[in-house]
Every structure is written in structure tokens, then in C-alpha cells.
C-alpha positions in Angstrom: -6.5 -4.8 -110.6 -9.8 -4.5 -109.4 -8.7 -7.9 -107.1 -5.9 -5.6 -106.2 -8.3 -3.0 -104.2 -10.3 -5.4 -102.9 -7.3 -7.4 -101.1 -5.8 -3.9 -100.0 -9.7 -2.7 -99.1 -10.5 -6.9 -96.8 -7.1 -6.0 -94.8 -7.8 -2.3 -94.0 -11.0 -3.7 -93.1 -9.6 -6.7 -91.2 -7.2 -4.6 -89.6 -9.5 -2.0 -88.0 -11.5 -4.9 -87.0 -8.4 -6.5 -85.0 -7.4 -3.5 -83.6 -11.4 -2.9 -82.3 -11.6 -6.3 -80.9 -7.8 -5.5 -79.2 -8.9 -2.4 -78.2 -12.4 -3.5 -75.9 -10.2 -6.6 -75.0 -8.2 -4.8 -72.8 -10.4 -2.0 -72.0 -12.1 -5.4 -70.0 -8.7 -6.9 -69.0 -8.1 -3.7 -67.3 -11.6 -2.9 -66.0 -11.5 -6.5 -64.5 -8.5 -6.1 -62.9 -9.9 -3.1 -61.5 -13.0 -5.0 -60.4 -11.0 -7.6 -58.8 -8.0 -5.1 -57.1 -11.3 -2.8 -55.6 -13.2 -6.4 -54.2 -9.9 -7.8 -53.3 -9.6 -4.6 -51.1 -13.2 -4.6 -49.6 -12.5 -8.2 -49.2 -9.3 -7.1 -47.1 -11.6 -4.1 -45.2 -14.3 -5.7 -44.3 -12.5 -8.9 -42.7 -9.6 -7.0 -40.7 -13.0 -4.2 -39.3 -14.5 -8.0 -38.3 -10.8 -8.9 -37.0 -10.2 -5.7 -35.0 -14.1 -5.8 -33.3 -13.4 -9.5 -32.0 -10.4 -8.6 -30.8 -11.7 -5.6 -29.2 -14.4 -7.3 -27.4 -12.2 -9.9 -26.1 -9.6 -6.8 -24.7 -13.0 -5.3 -23.1 -14.2 -8.6 -21.5 -10.4 -9.1 -20.1 -10.5 -5.8 -18.8 -14.0 -6.5 -16.8 -12.1 -9.8 -15.7 -9.1 -7.5 -14.2 -11.3 -5.6 -12.6 -13.4 -8.4 -10.8 -10.7 -10.2 -9.9 -9.4 -6.6 -8.0 -12.4 -5.5 -5.9 -13.1 -9.1 -5.1 -10.5 -9.7 -2.7 -11.7 -6.2 -0.5 -14.8 -7.4 -1.0 -14.0 -10.8 0.8 -11.6 -9.1 3.2 -14.4 -7.4 4.4 -16.9 -10.3 4.7 -14.5 -12.3 6.8 -13.2 -9.5 9.1 -17.0 -7.8 9.7 -14.8 -6.4 13.1 -12.2 -4.3 10.4 -14.8 -2.7 8.5 -14.6 0.8 11.1 -10.0 0.2 10.6 -9.6 0.3 7.3 -9.7 3.6 4.4 -13.0 4.6 2.9 -11.4 3.8 -0.8 -11.2 -0.1 0.6 -14.7 0.9 1.6 -16.0 2.1 -1.6 -13.9 -0.6 -3.3 -16.5 -3.2 -1.8 -19.1 -1.3 -2.7 -18.2 -1.1 -6.3 -18.3 -5.0 -6.1 -21.5 -5.4 -4.4 -23.2 -2.6 -5.9 -25.4 -3.1 -9.0 -25.1 0.2 -12.1 -28.4 -0.1 -14.3 -26.4 2.9 -15.9 -23.4 0.2 -16.7 -22.5 -0.1 -20.3 -20.2 -3.6 -21.3 -17.9 -2.1 -23.7 -17.8 -5.4 -25.0 -21.1 -5.3 -25.6 -21.1 -2.7 -28.5 -22.5 -4.1 -31.5 -22.3 -1.2 -34.3 -19.7 -3.2 -36.0 -21.4 -6.0 -35.9 -24.7 -4.4 -37.5 -22.2 -3.5 -40.2 -20.6 -6.3 -40.9 -24.3 -9.1 -40.8 -26.1 -5.8 -41.9 -24.7 -5.6 -45.9 -24.2 -7.8 -48.3 -20.8 -6.6 -49.7 -19.7 -9.2 -46.6 -21.7 -12.5 -48.6 -20.0 -10.6 -51.9 -16.9 -9.8 -50.7 -16.0 -12.4 -48.3 -15.3 -16.3 -50.6 -14.4 -17.6 -47.1 -17.2 -19.2 -45.9 -15.6 -20.5 -42.8 -14.5 -16.7 -42.1 -17.4 -15.4 -42.6 -18.9 -18.6 -40.0 -16.3 -17.9 -37.6 -17.1 -14.1 -36.9 -20.9 -15.3 -36.7 -20.1 -17.7 -33.8 -17.5 -14.6 -32.6 -21.3 -12.3 -32.6 -23.4 -14.9 -31.1 -20.8 -15.3 -28.5 -21.6 -11.8 -27.0 -25.0 -12.5 -27.4 -24.9 -15.6 -25.1 -22.8 -13.6 -22.6 -25.0 -10.6 -22.6 -28.1 -13.2 -21.5 -25.9 -14.4 -19.2 -25.4 -11.1 -17.2 -28.9 -10.0 -17.7 -30.9 -13.5 -17.0 -28.1 -15.5 -14.1 -28.3 -14.8 -10.5 -24.7 -15.4 -10.5 -24.2 -11.9 -12.3 -27.0 -10.3 -10.1 -24.9 -8.2 -7.9 -26.8 -8.2 -3.9 -27.2 -4.0 -3.9 -29.5 -3.1 -5.8 -30.6 0.3 -6.5 -34.1 0.3 -4.4 -32.1 -0.8 -1.6 -29.5 1.8 -1.8 -32.1 4.7 -2.5 -33.6 3.2 0.4 -30.5 4.0 2.8 -30.0 6.9 1.2 -33.9 8.4 2.2 -33.3 7.0 5.7 -30.0 9.4 6.0 -28.9 12.3 7.6 -27.4 15.7 6.7 -24.4 14.4 8.6 -24.1 11.4 6.7 -23.4 13.1 3.8 -20.4 14.8 2.8 -20.2 18.2 0.3 -20.3 16.6 -2.9 -23.3 14.3 -1.8 -21.5 11.6 -1.2 -21.6 8.6 1.9 -19.7 10.0 5.0 -16.8 7.5 6.2 -19.2 6.2 9.2 -22.4 6.2 6.3 -20.7 3.9 4.2 -19.5 1.5 6.4 -23.1 1.2 8.0 -24.3 0.6 4.2 -22.1 -2.1 3.9 -22.2 -4.3 7.0 -27.0 -4.1 6.5 -25.7 -5.4 2.6 -23.3 -7.9 4.4 -25.7 -9.0 6.5 -28.1 -10.0 3.1 -28.3 -13.6 2.1 -28.0 -12.6 -1.5 -24.4 -11.0 -0.8 -23.1 -14.1 0.6 -24.2 -15.8 -2.5 -22.6 -13.7 -4.4 -19.4 -13.8 -2.8 -19.9 -17.5 -3.3 -20.3 -17.5 -6.9 -16.9 -15.3 -8.0 -15.1 -18.7 -8.9 -18.4 -19.4 -11.3 -18.2 -15.8 -12.5 -14.0 -15.8 -13.5 -14.8 -19.3 -14.6 -17.4 -17.9 -17.7 -15.6 -15.0 -18.5 -12.1 -17.4 -18.8 -14.9 -19.5 -21.3 -15.7 -16.9 -23.7 -12.3 -14.9 -23.9 -10.3 -18.4 -23.8 -13.4 -19.7 -27.0 -13.2 -15.9 -28.8 -9.5 -15.9 -28.7 -9.1 -19.2 -30.2 -12.0 -18.2 -33.2 -10.2 -14.7 -33.7 -6.4 -16.5 -33.8 -8.3 -19.0 -36.7 -9.7 -16.1 -38.9 -6.6 -14.2 -39.1 -4.9 -17.4 -40.7 -8.0 -17.6 -42.9 -7.3 -14.5 -44.6 -3.8 -14.2 -44.3 -4.1 -11.2 -41.7 -0.5 -9.9 -40.3 0.2 -8.0 -37.4 1.2 -5.1 -39.9 -2.1 -5.0 -41.7 -4.1 -4.6 -38.2 -2.1 -2.2 -37.6 -2.4 0.1 -40.6 -5.8 -0.7 -40.3 -6.4 0.6 -36.9 -4.1 3.9 -37.9 -6.3 4.4 -40.4 -9.8 3.5 -39.4 -9.9 4.0 -35.2 -7.3 6.2 -34.2 -6.8 8.8 -37.1 -2.5 8.8 -36.5 0.5 10.2 -37.9 3.6 8.9 -37.8 6.0 9.8 -35.1 9.8 11.1 -35.1 12.1 11.5 -32.0 10.5 15.5 -31.4 7.5 13.5 -31.2 8.7 11.3 -28.3 10.4 13.5 -26.3 7.7 14.3 -23.4 6.5 12.8 -20.0 3.7 10.1 -20.6 0.9 8.7 -18.8 -1.0 6.0 -18.9 -3.4 4.0 -17.2 -3.3 0.9 -15.7 -6.8 -1.7 -14.2 -4.0 -1.5 -11.0 -2.3 2.0 -11.0 -0.1 3.8 -13.0 3.3 4.8 -15.2 4.6 7.4 -16.0 7.3 7.8 -18.7 9.9 10.4 -19.6 11.4 10.2 -22.4 14.7 13.3 -23.1 16.0 14.8 -25.9 19.3 13.1 -25.4 17.6 9.2 -25.8 17.7 8.9 -21.8 14.3 7.6 -20.4 12.5 7.1 -16.5 9.9 4.4 -16.3 8.0 5.4 -12.6 5.7 2.0 -12.3 3.4 2.7 -9.8 0.6 -0.3 -8.7 -1.0 -2.5 -6.1 0.0 -5.7 -5.1 -2.0 -8.2 -2.8 -0.2 -9.2 1.3 -0.7 -12.8 2.4 0.7 -12.3 5.4 -0.5 -15.6 7.6 -1.6 -15.0 11.6 -0.3 -18.6 13.2 -2.4 -17.1 16.4 -5.6 -17.4 14.1 -4.7 -19.9 11.8 -5.3 -17.4 8.6 -4.1 -15.0 6.2 -4.5 -11.8 6.2 -5.2 -10.2 3.0 -4.2 -6.9 2.6 -3.6 -4.5 -1.0 -0.2 -2.6 -0.3 1.0 0.4 -3.0 4.4 -0.5 -5.1 5.9 2.7 -6.5 9.8 1.6 -9.0 11.7 4.2 -10.4 13.8 2.2 -13.9 15.6 4.3 -15.0 16.9 3.1 -19.2 17.7 4.1 -22.7 15.1 4.8 -25.9 15.3 4.9 -29.8 13.1 5.4 -32.6 13.7 3.4 -35.6 10.7 3.9 -38.1 7.4 3.2 -35.9 9.5 1.0 -33.8 10.3 2.6 -30.0 12.5 0.3 -28.1 13.1 1.1 -24.4 15.9 -0.6 -22.2 15.1 -0.6 -18.7 19.3 -0.4 -17.1 19.7 -2.7 -13.6 22.6 0.5 -12.3 19.6 2.7 -12.8 16.5 1.2 -11.2 15.5 0.9 -7.9 12.3 0.8 -5.4 10.7 4.3 -4.7 7.8 2.6 -1.2 6.6 0.0 -0.5 2.9 0.7 1.3 3.3 -1.9 4.5 3.9 -0.5 7.9 3.7 -3.7 10.1 3.1 -1.8 13.2 -0.7 -0.8 11.7 -1.7 -4.3 11.6 -3.2 -6.4 14.1 -1.0 -6.9 16.5 -1.1 -10.6 15.9 0.3 -10.3 12.5 2.7 -7.8 13.2 5.7 -10.5 12.7 4.4 -11.7 9.8 3.9 -8.5 8.3 8.0 -7.8 8.8 9.1 -11.2 7.7 6.7 -10.5 4.4 7.4 -7.3 3.5 11.8 -7.9 3.9 10.6 -10.9 1.2 8.8 -9.1 -0.6 11.7 -6.5 -0.7 14.5 -8.9 -1.7 12.7 -10.5 -4.8 11.4 -6.6 -6.4 14.8 -5.8 -5.3 16.5 -8.4 -7.9 13.9 -8.2 -10.4 15.0 -4.8 -10.9 18.2 -6.2 -10.7 18.1 -9.5 -12.7 19.9 -7.5 -16.3 18.7 -5.2 -18.9 15.1 -5.8 -20.2 14.5 -3.9 -24.2 10.9 -3.5 -25.1 9.6 -2.9 -28.4 6.3 -1.5 -29.5 4.9 -0.3 -32.7 3.9 3.7 -31.6 2.2 6.6 -33.5 0.0 9.7 -32.4 -2.3 11.1 -32.9 -3.0 14.2 -34.8 -2.4 16.8 -32.4 1.1 15.3 -30.8 -0.8 14.7 -27.4 -1.8 10.7 -27.5 0.5 8.0 -28.3 -0.7 5.3 -29.3 1.5 1.5 -28.5 1.3 -2.0 -29.3 3.6 -4.8 -29.0 3.8 -8.9 -28.8 3.7 -10.9 -26.5 3.3 -14.7 -25.1 0.5 -15.1 -22.9 0.2 -17.6 -20.1 -1.1 -20.6 -22.5 2.5 -19.9 -24.7 0.3 -18.9 -27.0 1.1 -15.3 -28.8 -1.2 -11.9 -28.0 -0.8 -8.4 -29.1 -1.4 -6.2 -25.7 -2.7 -2.3 -27.2 -2.2 1.3 -24.7 -2.9 4.9 -25.0 -0.6 6.8 -23.5 -1.5 11.0 -22.8 1.4 13.5 -22.5 1.6 15.8 -19.2 2.0 19.3 -20.3 4.2 20.6 -18.2 
């Protein structure tokens, strides 16, 4: 009897111990799973933040390079043709001045190191990122930024000839007739300032260093691109994850719907603008305005005249929304050239015939592109919380045959 009671007690005791052990094990097991999931989420968040920051660095560097490429021909043209200083438009003079003038208040968008400090200043980066190659790559990218900032600060290649002191000295000598109502230099005074700048040896040196500046830009852009492509591969970061990170942490967006898409949207480009009208019946109209460059050869002088030409086109078509993907297709029969801003009669007499031939060939080539067939573009799209800002991103193949993602912000035009 006692033996039977002892056996029952022992069984109950063992059952209780085993139940407790299983409960504790399950608790610790679930806790570990939760902790591991949180660690993995933190790892992905840290990695995505760094990759996005480097992508933005690359995008901002490309914008600076595009601005350099856009303004240099204007500044170089006036350097080679000082007799044209009083014949070109005031906007041309201002573009040349912008290219040659130092701006001590300028802050390069790619120089923002807030994300770098968040990445390197926290132990989470070390604890969460088990991939040391990824961590090293990110650090190399930030070292590239420091190197480039040092080059901009110290290397004479990037020192613009018109310093703030020279500009202030010139303005101090101006009279009231040299200033417009808004305090800016008049057309005549601006021309006089530029003539003074072009006589400086620093200006000649700065213009001659244009190719070297482009080489520096491209060298760092290529290296950052290479490292960040490797970063995405090392952490298996997909485009979908990147877009989700941007929507959640950068743009604070809401998903698209046809009602939000409908309307007229404007996007500013480096050398022009786009106006896109999406109608409720799913037709669309894209007005594209851009600046192109005409290289007109003058046989008499055996030289080229470079002229910036405003070009405007209308592309009609249809659009549809599938989830967060906005598709629009341009139709040849709804597309046309609106204007090409070159009047050959305004050119020097020796260049007018060449100008007419250039205009005829350019118009034919552009019209052929517009009529070459239907073109469909797919954009991942989302909206800010007000619904008045639309964000686009799309994949394309760059000149090196490598895939890249382009992003644009469009603002709703109030009608």
C-alpha cells in the first residue's frame, strides 16, 4: 500500500517537473525566436538605411555633375566669343556667372552625414550586422565622401575664379544704374563683370580643368555604385524592400488609387521640366520641355557655334494603375513637336545656312523618334499624406549596361 502511494506521488512529482521544464523551455524558445526576429529586423533596417543613404549620395553627385555639364558650354562659349557678350540673353550671362562664381553658402546635398553618424555611432551596427564585408563596404563609401569633400575644399581644380571678395569689390564700385529693382546686376553691369572675370588667369585655368573635374566626379560615382551594388547583393536587399523602406521612413506615403492619380503633375528636371496630365478616362498628355545644344559648324571660320535650344514636345497616350504600378503608353499618332527655339536668322550671317540645315535635320530626327512606335513605361508610384506629391521610381539600364533605379518627385498643379 505504502509502495503504491509512493509510486503515485513520484509520478505526480515527475509529471510536474517535466511540465515545468517543458513550459520553461517553450518560454525560452519562443523568447529566442522573438529576439532573433527582432534582431533580424534591426539588421535589415540598419542595412537598408545605409544602402539608401549611399544611393542618395550617388544621386546627388550625379545632379552636381549634370549641372556642371550643363553650364560649362555656356561659360566656354563666352570665353571663346567675347564679342558675343553684349548679344546673348541675360539668362545666358547669369548661367556663365553661376558656373564661375564661388558660393560660400552652398551645401552639397551629398555631403549630409547624418545617416553616417547614425550608422557608425551606434553599437547596433556592430551587433546586428553579422556580415563584416557589408560593414566594411559601407565604411569605404563614407570614406569616399570624406575624400571628395577634401578635394572640393583644398584642390585648386574645384576652386571657382570669382570669389566673394572679388564680387563684393565689383559691386562696391557700381552705381544705382547698375542694379535692377530687385538689387541684382543689370544686363550691362553683368556683362562688364564677366569681361573682368574672363581676363583673370584663374578663369582660364578653371575652364581648362573641366575634363578633370568630370573625371573626379565619375571616378567616385562609379566606385560608390560598385560598392553599393555589392552591398545590396551581400544583404540580399531587393528593390521591393528598398521601396518599402522609402515609403515608411523617407516619404511617409500612402498607396495610389486612380482618383489620386488623376490631375496635372509637374516635375522639374535638371535641364527642363515635364508636365503630365492624367485624365479620369485613362488618357494622358505629357508636355516635355528641355534644353538641347546645337553645334553649328561655320565653314568660313572653321569653328563650331554652340547654342542652347529650348525644345517642346507633346506626347499623348493612355495610362492604367495596377496596384502600386503606374503604366503609361505614348501613342505616335497623338505625339508632336510643339516648338524648337532656334531662329537661324538670329545667328551670325556666316552661320545662318548651317543653322537652317541643323534645324531641318534636328526636326526630322526628333519627329522620327516621336513616331517610332508605342512606348510603355512602368513606375512604382505612391503619394504623400496630402495627396499633392507623387513619387515615382523605375528601373532602367545605364550606359554601362547595368540596371539602376531612378526616382522623381512630382507636384500636383492646382487647377
